[in-house]
Legacy VTK file of the C-alpha trace (Angstrom):
# vtk DataFile Version 3.0
C-alpha trace
ASCII
DATASET POLYDATA
POINTS 180 float
17.854 46.283 215.217
16.734 47.199 211.710
13.147 48.107 210.975
10.860 45.043 210.877
10.101 45.063 207.161
10.403 42.157 204.770
12.210 42.553 201.489
12.511 39.271 199.545
14.650 40.779 196.777
16.976 43.079 198.751
20.731 42.603 198.429
22.795 41.203 201.295
23.841 43.910 203.731
20.901 46.185 202.895
19.931 48.070 206.047
16.402 48.638 207.365
15.014 45.465 205.830
14.723 41.817 206.722
16.051 39.941 203.722
14.597 36.493 203.009
17.532 34.072 203.130
15.910 30.629 202.921
12.571 28.930 203.320
11.470 25.306 203.357
8.010 23.719 203.479
7.600 20.002 204.091
5.871 18.150 201.239
5.912 14.946 203.334
6.223 14.285 207.077
9.754 14.724 208.509
11.390 15.229 211.924
13.711 18.099 210.870
13.838 21.202 208.698
17.424 22.399 208.187
18.231 25.748 206.567
21.877 25.914 205.559
24.099 27.611 204.546
22.820 30.971 205.791
24.402 34.225 204.678
26.083 35.834 207.705
23.932 38.647 209.090
24.065 40.353 212.489
20.432 39.386 213.230
18.148 36.542 212.198
14.368 36.306 212.290
12.886 32.832 211.868
9.154 32.411 211.214
7.714 28.929 211.526
4.404 27.130 211.250
3.877 23.604 212.507
1.007 21.848 210.751
0.897 19.236 213.531
2.685 16.045 214.517
2.330 12.400 213.536
2.698 11.512 217.250
2.517 13.963 220.178
5.765 15.956 220.337
7.045 19.551 220.505
9.451 21.709 218.478
13.007 22.763 219.258
15.828 24.722 217.590
19.551 24.041 217.264
22.273 26.155 215.618
25.124 24.966 213.364
24.276 21.329 214.120
25.327 21.742 217.773
23.536 19.033 219.811
25.762 19.398 222.906
24.639 20.963 226.205
25.441 24.524 225.079
22.042 26.218 225.349
20.289 27.948 228.247
16.815 29.463 228.384
14.169 31.020 230.548
10.551 30.438 229.614
6.998 31.318 230.529
3.985 29.403 229.269
0.251 29.554 229.783
-1.332 27.099 232.182
-4.472 25.133 231.248
-6.446 26.998 233.955
-5.015 30.419 233.036
-2.005 32.395 234.167
1.679 31.819 233.409
4.279 29.476 234.820
7.960 29.389 233.973
11.381 28.066 234.687
15.042 28.250 233.733
16.817 25.479 231.852
20.632 25.405 231.726
22.998 23.022 229.984
20.327 22.082 227.461
21.034 20.393 224.120
18.386 22.536 222.361
16.108 25.585 222.591
12.386 24.948 223.051
10.435 26.455 220.151
6.911 25.921 221.434
4.717 24.289 224.009
6.968 22.146 226.194
4.200 19.590 226.669
3.660 16.926 224.037
0.985 17.950 221.536
-0.421 16.993 218.175
-2.029 20.347 217.311
-0.707 23.007 214.986
1.366 25.952 216.167
3.385 28.911 214.960
6.089 31.218 216.187
8.831 33.753 215.637
12.438 33.586 216.797
14.773 36.586 216.868
18.473 36.024 217.537
21.491 38.302 217.491
24.444 36.904 215.578
27.583 38.751 216.697
30.984 37.314 215.851
33.080 35.773 218.664
30.467 35.882 221.432
27.370 34.095 222.739
24.167 34.440 220.716
21.069 35.715 222.595
17.488 35.716 221.388
13.765 35.413 222.038
10.977 33.149 220.830
7.256 33.922 220.815
5.150 30.839 220.062
1.483 29.847 220.127
-0.224 26.480 219.932
-3.661 26.414 218.376
-6.573 25.516 220.603
-7.946 22.023 220.131
-11.532 23.299 220.471
-13.290 25.827 218.248
-14.792 29.097 219.430
-13.740 32.250 221.240
-13.987 30.508 224.629
-10.879 28.444 223.829
-7.663 30.472 223.656
-4.397 29.233 222.124
-1.451 28.423 224.392
1.299 31.072 224.585
4.994 30.358 225.109
7.724 32.971 225.628
11.434 32.123 225.662
14.654 34.062 226.238
17.694 31.996 225.302
21.394 31.921 224.592
23.736 29.662 222.674
27.031 29.622 224.553
29.306 27.360 222.502
30.360 29.566 219.663
32.781 32.128 218.371
31.457 31.709 214.826
28.396 33.244 213.176
25.246 31.138 212.889
25.273 29.473 209.471
22.595 26.814 210.001
19.239 26.785 211.799
17.477 23.479 212.461
13.834 23.111 213.524
13.391 19.609 214.976
10.886 17.584 216.923
12.010 16.862 220.468
11.127 13.164 220.430
12.161 12.413 216.841
8.541 12.076 215.679
7.520 13.708 212.404
6.106 17.142 211.729
3.145 16.866 209.359
3.429 17.928 205.711
2.807 21.668 205.365
5.130 22.586 208.251
7.483 25.389 207.167
10.442 27.479 208.319
11.630 30.785 206.833
14.743 32.711 207.911
15.387 36.407 207.284
18.598 38.315 207.944
19.258 41.972 208.757
LINES 1 181
180 0 1 2 3 4 5 6 7 8 9 10 11 12 13 14 15 16 17 18 19 20 21 22 23 24 25 26 27 28 29 30 31 32 33 34 35 36 37 38 39 40 41 42 43 44 45 46 47 48 49 50 51 52 53 54 55 56 57 58 59 60 61 62 63 64 65 66 67 68 69 70 71 72 73 74 75 76 77 78 79 80 81 82 83 84 85 86 87 88 89 90 91 92 93 94 95 96 97 98 99 100 101 102 103 104 105 106 107 108 109 110 111 112 113 114 115 116 117 118 119 120 121 122 123 124 125 126 127 128 129 130 131 132 133 134 135 136 137 138 139 140 141 142 143 144 145 146 147 148 149 150 151 152 153 154 155 156 157 158 159 160 161 162 163 164 165 166 167 168 169 170 171 172 173 174 175 176 177 178 179
């Protein structure tokens, strides 16, 4: 992969830089942020911040508008009492993008996904949910995901960040996508 540097003004195809392709920040509550069309790159990096939810929910990703059971993932998440638990999910209609338990608190994350032509897309997500209590004694929740999107021979040209239950993200939620 190219070096992890951001370059908002670099030309398409420039090596060694992540080029900002699109960004969107919600001015009002909404259930989806869609970034399309995306310039075809071999790798994408999506940064996201969730300001919170109108009703308890959690985030998910989909590619190219595909809502069929074409995703699979393995995840590990922190437990309330400490430690990690995890599982595999196959035949899913989405990729979890954060805490898989309904929440109203803010969170943030990074998704990296390879975008080769004519083959499955594989990637990782690192996400954290802010603690609901202040102070150093209350750690944020951590979620780690390895995933694939199996129903494609085309490059990713659209990335959607959605709420799982159709509730709204709060205003201030944003998604940025870089390509390299």
